[in-house]
FIDRENKE-436773 format. One record per residue: residue number from 1; residue in one letter; x, z, y of N, C-alpha, C in turn. Coordinates in nm, 4 decimals. Layout:
// residues N
R:i:aa:n_u:n_w:n_v:ca_u:ca_w:ca_v:c_u:c_w:c_v
R:NUM:a:X:Z:Y:X:Z:Y:X:Z:Y
...
This chain:
// residues 202
R:i:aa:n_u:n_w:n_v:ca_u:ca_w:ca_v:c_u:c_w:c_v
R:1:m:-4.8627:17.1766:7.4378:-4.8027:17.0973:7.3518:-4.7415:17.2009:7.2148
R:2:k:-4.7633:17.2016:7.1901:-4.7207:17.2539:6.9980:-4.6373:17.2323:7.0073
R:3:l:-4.5019:17.3654:7.0494:-4.3472:17.3071:7.0385:-4.3155:17.4050:6.8224
R:4:i:-4.2143:17.2973:6.8237:-4.1531:17.3183:6.7137:-4.0672:17.3867:6.6803
R:5:s:-4.0504:17.5221:6.5485:-3.9149:17.5759:6.5935:-3.7937:17.5159:6.5309
R:6:f:-3.6550:17.5779:6.6261:-3.5461:17.4917:6.5685:-3.5261:17.4380:6.4726
R:7:t:-3.5521:17.5605:6.3467:-3.5355:17.5146:6.2164:-3.5917:17.3803:6.1920
R:8:a:-3.7111:17.3648:6.1581:-3.7779:17.2902:6.1721:-3.7334:17.0874:6.3097
R:9:a:-3.7201:17.1798:6.3690:-3.6741:17.0300:6.4571:-3.4869:17.0110:6.4241
R:10:l:-3.4564:17.0381:6.3377:-3.3105:17.0236:6.2413:-3.3459:16.9251:6.2064
R:11:a:-3.4234:17.0006:6.0540:-3.4629:16.9663:5.9734:-3.4654:16.7836:5.9662
R:12:i:-3.5930:16.7586:6.0829:-3.6295:16.6508:6.1589:-3.5143:16.5747:6.1767
R:13:a:-3.4286:16.6265:6.2734:-3.2684:16.5564:6.3146:-3.1793:16.5393:6.1550
R:14:v:-3.1711:16.5535:6.0557:-3.0992:16.5797:5.9716:-3.1577:16.4371:5.8938
R:15:a:-3.3201:16.4867:5.8275:-3.3292:16.3315:5.8019:-3.3407:16.2066:5.8203
R:16:l:-3.3459:16.2305:5.9722:-3.3491:16.0896:6.0679:-3.1218:16.0316:6.0466
R:17:v:-3.1198:16.1032:6.0313:-2.9337:16.0949:5.9891:-2.9478:15.9906:5.8484
R:18:p:-2.8564:15.8963:5.8647:-2.7875:15.8485:5.7955:-2.7232:15.9250:5.6852
R:19:a:-2.6982:15.9544:5.5700:-2.5889:15.9680:5.4799:-2.5034:15.9049:5.4886
R:20:p:-2.3609:15.9852:5.4395:-2.2649:15.8932:5.4633:-2.2222:15.8284:5.3163
R:21:s:-2.1948:15.6817:5.3414:-2.1411:15.6164:5.2293:-2.0365:15.6127:5.1899
R:22:y:-1.9481:15.6958:5.0547:-1.8338:15.6812:5.0332:-1.7553:15.5066:4.9889
R:23:a:-1.8597:15.4953:4.8696:-1.8140:15.3589:4.8774:-1.8609:15.2078:4.9239
R:24:q:-1.7713:15.1220:4.9112:-1.7765:15.0257:4.9706:-1.9167:14.9440:4.8489
R:25:q:-1.9722:14.8690:4.9815:-2.0795:14.8224:4.8959:-2.0549:14.6658:4.9760
R:26:s:-1.9500:14.5537:5.0044:-1.9627:14.4406:5.0465:-1.8730:14.3640:4.8804
R:27:a:-1.9246:14.2403:4.9456:-1.8783:14.1949:4.7752:-1.7082:14.1854:4.7913
R:28:t:-1.6461:14.2269:4.8698:-1.4940:14.2240:4.8505:-1.4784:14.2767:4.7289
R:29:p:-1.3417:14.2247:4.6774:-1.2931:14.2101:4.5405:-1.2720:14.3255:4.5323
R:30:v:-1.2504:14.4406:4.4537:-1.2191:14.6049:4.4371:-1.0639:14.5895:4.3742
R:31:q:-1.0077:14.6872:4.3144:-0.8649:14.7039:4.3208:-0.8071:14.6771:4.1992
R:32:a:-0.7031:14.6047:4.1920:-0.6901:14.5742:4.0539:-0.6325:14.6449:3.9665
R:33:g:-0.6502:14.6875:3.8463:-0.5571:14.8285:3.7719:-0.6850:14.8149:3.6648
R:34:t:-0.6322:14.9239:3.6108:-0.6551:14.9779:3.4912:-0.7348:15.0577:3.4919
R:35:y:-0.8419:15.1282:3.5090:-0.9829:15.1867:3.5236:-1.0014:15.2548:3.3785
R:36:k:-1.0078:15.4205:3.3920:-1.0785:15.4290:3.2725:-1.1959:15.5375:3.3255
R:37:v:-1.3012:15.5597:3.2139:-1.4565:15.5825:3.2465:-1.4411:15.7109:3.2629
R:38:e:-1.5152:15.7192:3.3685:-1.5771:15.8610:3.4693:-1.6494:15.9603:3.3394
R:39:s:-1.6093:16.0004:3.2187:-1.7370:16.0017:3.1489:-1.8447:16.1269:3.2488
R:40:n:-1.8440:16.2525:3.3138:-1.9361:16.2515:3.3496:-1.9454:16.2450:3.4583
R:41:h:-2.0386:16.1063:3.4499:-2.0805:16.0779:3.5599:-2.1798:15.9284:3.5256
R:42:t:-2.1037:15.8561:3.3978:-2.1375:15.7413:3.2796:-2.2367:15.8179:3.1837
R:43:l:-2.3413:15.7311:3.1754:-2.4702:15.7723:3.0716:-2.5284:15.6582:3.0802
R:44:a:-2.5233:15.6093:2.9239:-2.6103:15.5545:2.8496:-2.7707:15.5637:2.8082
R:45:q:-2.8868:15.5174:2.8677:-3.0040:15.5437:2.7919:-3.0643:15.3772:2.6918
R:46:f:-3.1473:15.4764:2.5939:-3.1810:15.3528:2.5370:-3.3590:15.4113:2.5085
R:47:s:-3.4037:15.3192:2.5040:-3.5400:15.3209:2.4824:-3.6025:15.1875:2.3795
R:48:v:-3.7176:15.2883:2.2782:-3.7856:15.1943:2.1797:-3.8954:15.2292:2.1951
R:49:n:-4.0124:15.1358:2.0742:-4.1309:15.1150:2.1431:-4.1978:15.1925:2.0321
R:50:h:-4.2466:15.2742:2.0742:-4.3174:15.4247:1.9572:-4.4651:15.4060:1.8777
R:51:f:-4.4869:15.3152:1.7914:-4.6158:15.2765:1.7201:-4.7081:15.1907:1.8468
R:52:g:-4.5761:15.1313:1.8601:-4.6861:15.0806:2.0138:-4.8196:15.1093:2.1159
R:53:f:-4.7847:15.2965:2.1009:-4.8330:15.3878:2.1736:-4.7436:15.3875:2.3011
R:54:n:-4.5968:15.3647:2.3380:-4.5644:15.3569:2.4337:-4.4073:15.3793:2.3838
R:55:d:-4.3158:15.3554:2.5385:-4.1393:15.3562:2.4667:-4.1501:15.4716:2.4651
R:56:f:-4.0475:15.5908:2.3963:-3.9712:15.6537:2.3973:-3.7713:15.5972:2.4554
R:57:f:-3.7263:15.7276:2.4563:-3.6404:15.7097:2.5800:-3.5337:15.8453:2.5396
R:58:g:-3.3779:15.8134:2.5155:-3.2457:15.8701:2.4973:-3.1406:15.8690:2.5612
R:59:v:-3.0730:15.9438:2.5283:-2.9532:15.9284:2.6170:-2.8386:15.9881:2.5049
R:60:i:-2.7349:15.8565:2.5584:-2.5594:15.9521:2.5133:-2.4817:15.9476:2.5877
R:61:p:-2.3671:16.0947:2.6416:-2.3900:16.1568:2.7331:-2.2003:16.0822:2.6950
R:62:a:-2.0952:16.1007:2.7842:-1.9686:16.1717:2.7097:-1.8785:16.0323:2.6941
R:63:a:-1.9357:15.8817:2.7444:-1.8764:15.7762:2.7223:-1.6252:15.8078:2.7550
R:64:t:-1.6791:15.7288:2.6703:-1.4651:15.7142:2.7045:-1.4301:15.5826:2.6547
R:65:g:-1.3402:15.4912:2.7559:-1.2895:15.4096:2.7024:-1.1849:15.3320:2.8667
R:66:t:-1.2316:15.2253:2.8709:-1.1006:15.1145:2.9935:-1.1617:15.0363:3.0111
R:67:l:-1.1826:14.9456:3.0896:-1.2061:14.8849:3.2001:-1.0693:14.8545:3.3113
R:68:v:-0.9758:14.7445:3.2568:-0.9221:14.5952:3.3344:-0.8981:14.5020:3.3993
R:69:l:-0.9627:14.4988:3.6000:-0.9534:14.4505:3.6551:-0.8171:14.3816:3.7483
R:70:n:-0.8904:14.2725:3.7391:-0.7699:14.2111:3.8020:-0.8133:14.0799:3.8857
R:71:p:-0.8857:14.0867:4.0451:-0.9362:13.9697:4.1267:-0.8892:13.8958:4.1953
R:72:a:-0.7566:13.8903:4.1282:-0.6648:13.7329:4.1945:-0.6831:13.6575:4.0519
R:73:q:-0.7199:13.6781:3.9156:-0.7600:13.6140:3.8023:-0.9275:13.5599:3.8339
R:74:g:-1.0046:13.6828:3.8936:-1.1174:13.6542:3.9612:-1.1698:13.7176:3.8020
R:75:l:-1.3153:13.6739:3.7302:-1.3348:13.7454:3.6208:-1.3068:13.7062:3.5251
R:76:a:-1.1883:13.6303:3.4615:-1.1473:13.6216:3.3676:-1.0476:13.6863:3.3878
R:77:g:-1.0403:13.7804:3.4368:-0.8616:13.8316:3.4358:-0.9364:13.9903:3.3816
R:78:t:-1.1305:14.0014:3.3760:-1.1854:14.1496:3.2984:-1.1986:14.1784:3.1898
R:79:s:-1.1478:14.2921:3.1114:-1.2070:14.3278:3.0713:-1.2610:14.4988:3.0442
R:80:l:-1.3357:14.4531:2.9198:-1.3820:14.6173:2.9044:-1.4024:14.6639:2.7845
R:81:d:-1.4040:14.8627:2.7578:-1.3399:14.8655:2.5950:-1.4393:15.0326:2.5923
R:82:v:-1.5777:15.0236:2.5570:-1.6188:15.1340:2.6278:-1.6597:15.2370:2.4474
R:83:s:-1.6899:15.3376:2.3999:-1.7144:15.3898:2.3097:-1.7971:15.4755:2.3429
R:84:l:-1.9145:15.5082:2.2353:-2.0294:15.6608:2.3197:-1.9917:15.7524:2.1476
R:85:p:-1.9932:15.8650:2.1577:-1.9585:15.9598:2.0450:-2.1539:15.9845:2.0143
R:86:v:-2.2167:15.9619:1.8944:-2.3033:15.9020:1.8219:-2.3631:16.0629:1.7804
R:87:e:-2.2867:16.2032:1.8075:-2.3253:16.3023:1.7473:-2.3852:16.4042:1.9058
R:88:r:-2.3906:16.2894:2.0616:-2.4232:16.3737:2.1503:-2.5632:16.2878:2.2131
R:89:i:-2.6114:16.2201:2.1548:-2.7431:16.1984:2.1379:-2.8540:16.3039:2.2103
R:90:s:-2.8725:16.2378:2.2749:-2.9837:16.3302:2.3012:-3.1321:16.2820:2.3340
R:91:t:-3.2987:16.3255:2.3223:-3.3785:16.2978:2.3732:-3.4755:16.3837:2.4046
R:92:t:-3.4169:16.4884:2.3862:-3.4813:16.6613:2.4821:-3.4986:16.6703:2.3595
R:93:n:-3.5669:16.6436:2.2118:-3.5735:16.6921:2.0590:-3.4484:16.7467:1.9832
R:94:a:-3.4408:16.8563:1.9681:-3.4222:16.8497:1.8825:-3.4052:16.8256:1.8022
R:95:v:-3.5450:16.8133:1.7020:-3.5656:16.7652:1.5984:-3.5428:16.6408:1.5266
R:96:l:-3.6256:16.5963:1.6944:-3.6035:16.4135:1.6674:-3.4210:16.3649:1.6385
R:97:d:-3.3633:16.4854:1.7544:-3.1954:16.3998:1.7689:-3.1224:16.4240:1.6565
R:98:g:-3.2140:16.5587:1.5776:-3.1312:16.5699:1.4250:-3.1534:16.4767:1.3045
R:99:e:-3.2976:16.4007:1.3429:-3.3180:16.2890:1.2917:-3.1829:16.1741:1.2908
R:100:l:-3.2668:16.1570:1.4367:-3.1534:16.0114:1.4345:-2.9888:16.0331:1.4389
R:101:k:-2.9801:16.1466:1.4331:-2.7893:16.1570:1.3805:-2.7737:16.1284:1.2543
R:102:s:-2.8865:16.1333:1.1353:-2.8985:16.1667:1.0125:-2.8396:16.0690:0.9223
R:103:a:-2.8025:16.0431:0.8529:-2.8279:15.9273:0.7444:-2.9290:15.8128:0.7168
R:104:d:-3.0784:15.8775:0.7779:-3.1675:15.7605:0.7676:-3.1404:15.6706:0.8771
R:105:w:-3.0881:15.6963:0.9830:-3.0588:15.6121:1.1065:-2.9474:15.6393:1.1752
R:106:l:-2.8723:15.6849:1.2530:-2.7830:15.6601:1.2816:-2.6290:15.7130:1.2141
R:107:d:-2.6445:15.8147:1.1286:-2.5622:15.8725:1.0387:-2.4575:15.8742:1.1079
R:108:a:-2.4952:15.9354:1.2048:-2.3166:16.0187:1.2731:-2.2283:16.0566:1.2020
R:109:a:-2.2449:16.1466:1.1159:-2.1098:16.1785:1.0072:-1.9915:16.0491:0.9614
R:110:r:-2.0577:15.9734:0.9300:-1.9567:15.7881:0.8643:-1.9687:15.7391:0.9742
R:111:y:-2.0366:15.7412:1.0311:-2.0116:15.6467:1.2183:-2.0198:15.7211:1.3461
R:112:p:-1.9305:15.7838:1.3634:-1.9057:15.9166:1.4767:-1.9172:15.8088:1.6575
R:113:t:-1.9103:15.6466:1.6115:-1.9262:15.6038:1.7383:-1.9699:15.4626:1.7847
R:114:i:-2.0077:15.4466:1.8854:-2.1058:15.2908:1.9130:-2.0009:15.2558:2.0216
R:115:r:-1.9006:15.1410:1.9551:-1.8610:15.0916:2.0855:-1.8643:14.9353:2.1460
R:116:f:-1.8277:14.9066:2.2260:-1.8963:14.7856:2.2986:-1.7267:14.7273:2.3486
R:117:v:-1.7093:14.5840:2.2892:-1.5971:14.5534:2.3920:-1.6072:14.4312:2.3854
R:118:s:-1.5298:14.4083:2.5257:-1.5506:14.2442:2.6223:-1.5306:14.1205:2.5267
R:119:q:-1.5772:13.9776:2.5523:-1.4988:13.9012:2.4826:-1.5079:13.8077:2.6441
R:120:k:-1.5704:13.7802:2.7213:-1.5975:13.7684:2.8571:-1.6872:13.7650:2.9147
R:121:v:-1.6628:13.7173:3.0806:-1.7294:13.7986:3.1784:-1.7754:13.6497:3.3102
R:122:e:-1.8390:13.6361:3.2987:-1.9044:13.5543:3.4469:-1.9869:13.5906:3.5286
R:123:q:-1.9371:13.5385:3.6063:-1.9944:13.5356:3.7787:-2.1809:13.4380:3.7710
R:124:t:-2.2273:13.5665:3.8275:-2.3543:13.5258:3.7963:-2.4002:13.5169:3.8960
R:125:g:-2.3289:13.5926:4.0174:-2.4212:13.5902:4.1585:-2.2801:13.6537:4.2778
R:126:p:-2.3087:13.8083:4.4043:-2.2296:13.7379:4.4651:-2.1702:13.9512:4.3938
R:127:r:-2.2723:13.9574:4.3511:-2.2636:14.1125:4.2850:-2.2994:14.1840:4.1009
R:128:t:-2.3175:14.0637:4.0974:-2.3019:14.0509:3.9023:-2.2566:13.9436:3.8464
R:129:a:-2.2472:14.0135:3.6856:-2.1913:13.8986:3.6188:-2.2573:13.9120:3.4578
R:130:r:-2.2443:13.8160:3.3641:-2.2843:13.8453:3.2662:-2.1772:13.8572:3.1373
R:131:i:-2.1461:13.9570:3.1054:-1.9942:13.9897:2.9733:-2.0831:13.9973:2.8486
R:132:t:-2.0384:13.8929:2.7883:-2.0367:13.8587:2.6157:-1.9455:13.9551:2.5824
R:133:g:-1.9896:13.9884:2.4466:-1.9121:14.0462:2.4408:-1.9366:14.1564:2.2470
R:134:t:-1.8609:14.2422:2.1963:-1.9311:14.2774:2.0812:-1.9694:14.3903:2.0550
R:135:v:-2.0691:14.4903:2.0213:-2.1076:14.6026:1.9996:-2.1238:14.6310:1.8341
R:136:s:-2.0649:14.7405:1.8245:-2.0187:14.7690:1.6542:-2.1676:14.9263:1.6719
R:137:l:-2.2204:14.9368:1.5955:-2.3069:15.0366:1.5780:-2.3156:15.0112:1.3881
R:138:h:-2.3394:15.1510:1.3540:-2.3158:15.1657:1.2124:-2.3102:15.0976:1.0709
R:139:g:-2.1978:15.0458:1.1322:-2.1151:14.9759:1.0273:-2.0370:14.8627:1.0664
R:140:v:-2.1794:14.8259:1.1405:-2.1475:14.6771:1.1743:-2.1583:14.6277:1.2790
R:141:t:-2.0309:14.4686:1.2828:-2.0184:14.4638:1.4647:-2.1153:14.3468:1.5174
R:142:r:-2.2052:14.3352:1.5792:-2.2837:14.1929:1.6307:-2.2364:14.1387:1.7741
R:143:p:-2.2655:14.0716:1.8235:-2.2551:13.9619:1.9390:-2.3490:14.0699:2.0104
R:144:m:-2.3298:14.1020:2.1781:-2.4320:14.1569:2.2314:-2.3826:14.0711:2.3412
R:145:v:-2.5035:14.0945:2.4905:-2.4389:14.0297:2.6437:-2.5230:14.1321:2.7095
R:146:l:-2.4114:14.1929:2.8139:-2.4553:14.2844:2.9151:-2.4860:14.2276:3.0143
R:147:d:-2.6020:14.2657:3.1323:-2.6185:14.1768:3.2568:-2.5935:14.3156:3.3806
R:148:a:-2.4424:14.2690:3.4317:-2.4143:14.4167:3.5078:-2.4227:14.3694:3.6494
R:149:t:-2.4085:14.4883:3.7366:-2.4066:14.4450:3.8500:-2.2970:14.5741:3.9755
R:150:l:-2.2580:14.5329:4.0646:-2.2022:14.5921:4.0920:-2.2268:14.6793:4.2253
R:151:g:-2.2073:14.8080:4.1612:-2.3111:14.9049:4.2913:-2.1935:14.9461:4.4099
R:152:g:-2.0146:15.0071:4.3530:-2.0120:14.9817:4.4830:-1.8377:15.0142:4.4105
R:153:s:-1.7463:15.0254:4.5191:-1.5484:15.1351:4.5076:-1.5123:15.1606:4.6305
R:154:g:-1.4613:15.2454:4.6078:-1.4036:15.2933:4.6936:-1.3486:15.4092:4.6918
R:155:v:-1.3091:15.5080:4.7689:-1.2152:15.6357:4.7098:-1.3314:15.7730:4.6479
R:156:n:-1.2860:15.8298:4.5751:-1.3813:15.9424:4.5553:-1.3837:16.0831:4.6580
R:157:p:-1.4615:16.1286:4.7712:-1.4089:16.1794:4.8272:-1.3894:16.3285:4.7863
R:158:m:-1.4752:16.3869:4.6147:-1.4490:16.4958:4.5836:-1.2714:16.4994:4.4851
R:159:t:-1.2997:16.4051:4.4235:-1.1795:16.3936:4.3734:-1.0656:16.3184:4.3828
R:160:k:-1.0747:16.2395:4.5007:-0.9795:16.1371:4.5906:-0.8659:16.0006:4.5039
R:161:a:-0.9720:16.0162:4.3611:-0.9952:15.8991:4.2666:-1.0896:15.7867:4.3472
R:162:y:-0.9175:15.6833:4.3379:-1.0254:15.5209:4.3584:-1.1148:15.5254:4.2296
R:163:t:-1.2146:15.4674:4.2727:-1.3244:15.4355:4.1705:-1.4048:15.3186:4.1797
R:164:v:-1.4743:15.2851:4.1150:-1.5707:15.1622:4.0738:-1.6748:15.1993:3.9879
R:165:g:-1.8227:15.1310:4.0347:-1.9437:15.1942:3.9662:-2.0358:15.0426:3.9562
R:166:f:-2.1080:15.0926:3.8396:-2.1705:14.9508:3.7994:-2.2790:15.0502:3.7228
R:167:s:-2.3576:14.9429:3.7416:-2.5018:14.9612:3.6252:-2.4892:14.8193:3.5373
R:168:a:-2.5763:14.8272:3.4040:-2.5340:14.7112:3.3146:-2.6857:14.7487:3.2159
R:169:k:-2.7547:14.6133:3.1967:-2.8890:14.6553:3.0745:-2.8006:14.5564:2.9424
R:170:g:-2.9441:14.5626:2.8703:-2.8941:14.4609:2.7744:-2.9775:14.5252:2.6300
R:171:t:-2.9540:14.4478:2.5488:-3.0946:14.4024:2.4075:-3.0660:14.4047:2.2621
R:172:i:-3.0346:14.4772:2.2073:-3.0143:14.4434:2.0739:-3.0947:14.4543:1.9637
R:173:k:-3.1365:14.4491:1.8496:-3.2134:14.4797:1.7244:-3.1723:14.5643:1.6478
R:174:r:-3.2405:14.6822:1.6202:-3.1506:14.7520:1.5221:-3.1791:14.7566:1.3645
R:175:s:-3.2743:14.6283:1.3516:-3.2052:14.6517:1.1951:-3.1086:14.5234:1.1380
R:176:e:-3.1076:14.4220:1.2634:-2.9399:14.4073:1.3048:-2.8461:14.4349:1.2046
R:177:f:-2.8647:14.6535:1.3069:-2.7347:14.6755:1.2492:-2.7700:14.7622:1.0793
R:178:g:-2.8957:14.7749:0.9909:-2.8956:14.8641:0.9252:-2.9662:14.9459:0.9526
R:179:v:-3.0299:14.9191:1.0726:-3.0167:15.0746:1.0835:-3.2290:15.0500:1.0954
R:180:t:-3.2830:15.0325:0.9807:-3.4357:15.0118:0.9937:-3.5316:15.0666:0.9458
R:181:k:-3.4594:15.2669:0.9911:-3.6031:15.3373:0.9735:-3.7709:15.2885:1.0367
R:182:y:-3.8402:15.2793:0.9911:-3.9603:15.2154:1.0612:-4.0340:15.1231:1.1323
R:183:v:-3.9384:15.0754:1.0344:-3.9341:14.8793:1.1945:-4.0850:14.8523:1.0605
R:184:p:-4.1658:14.7704:1.0778:-4.2016:14.7927:1.2806:-4.2561:14.8701:1.3656
R:185:y:-4.3271:14.9528:1.2345:-4.3812:15.0825:1.3059:-4.2947:15.1445:1.4920
R:186:v:-4.1968:15.1239:1.4254:-4.1444:15.2382:1.5347:-4.0099:15.0343:1.5616
R:187:g:-4.0367:15.0637:1.7005:-4.0131:14.8634:1.7616:-3.8497:14.8536:1.7102
R:188:d:-3.7930:14.7356:1.6881:-3.7157:14.6808:1.6257:-3.6742:14.6726:1.7635
R:189:d:-3.6498:14.6855:1.8941:-3.5942:14.5836:1.9945:-3.5681:14.7369:2.0815
R:190:l:-3.4025:14.7647:2.0970:-3.3380:14.8708:2.1396:-3.3174:14.8256:2.3077
R:191:a:-3.3850:14.8481:2.4261:-3.3843:14.8500:2.5108:-3.2207:14.9584:2.5743
R:192:i:-3.1401:14.8948:2.6056:-3.0031:14.9714:2.6671:-2.9431:14.9793:2.8187
R:193:s:-2.9872:15.0817:2.8935:-2.9500:15.0845:3.0471:-2.8191:15.1519:3.0841
R:194:i:-2.7148:15.0737:3.1193:-2.6329:15.1641:3.1227:-2.5533:15.2274:3.2996
R:195:t:-2.5675:15.3340:3.3253:-2.4539:15.3728:3.4350:-2.3447:15.3986:3.4318
R:196:a:-2.2145:15.3528:3.5118:-2.0944:15.3875:3.4370:-2.0108:15.4179:3.5990
R:197:a:-1.8617:15.4986:3.5975:-1.8818:15.4788:3.6619:-1.7149:15.5296:3.6250
R:198:f:-1.5885:15.4492:3.7079:-1.4772:15.3982:3.6250:-1.3697:15.4434:3.7477
R:199:e:-1.2620:15.5975:3.7490:-1.2071:15.5787:3.8409:-1.0558:15.4657:3.7453
R:200:k:-0.9383:15.4833:3.8857:-0.8198:15.4025:3.8408:-0.7227:15.4715:3.7523
R:201:a:-0.6624:15.4282:3.6812:-0.5532:15.4462:3.6558:-0.4211:15.4782:3.6641
R:202:n:-0.4169:15.3466:3.7302:-0.2753:15.2851:3.7692:-0.3113:15.1415:3.7912
């Protein structure tokens, strides 16, 4: 019988031990209060179809904003106000990034932020909700719906801050915001996917 090394045995043992989970995964209501976006671990991703060949992706980091939770009032007491800096848009292609920030596309100089403000939050499942609100983009404000899922809540072991996390998805038509460059060859529909962490402020 071939013996394995101590290092290999240790690696196997570590792999078999579940990683610690600091976030509460149950549907128990999270703590009430006002939360601030934890920008370092919040990211918005968008995708658009490219000439019918493939979907192309980009991200916008450095979100700011607030989330207000009051479990005693249910989701009726929830509100969300989050902004994204257009100047931080990234596709990993510097030339394309410059085009997207230019006046032909999002015009970051005139319209430096994309902002979502909730109007109504409705529960759709034990850990899911539909957030109806408005998004302001390229100088135009229009309705938008986000389907959100609670990730977890608890004390962050690094920062010691009580934290709650969500993911959300939605779709908008860029032409409705005056961003019409290359429509319909470059898709009109923008699929939005968001992962967000919020730290309790009070």
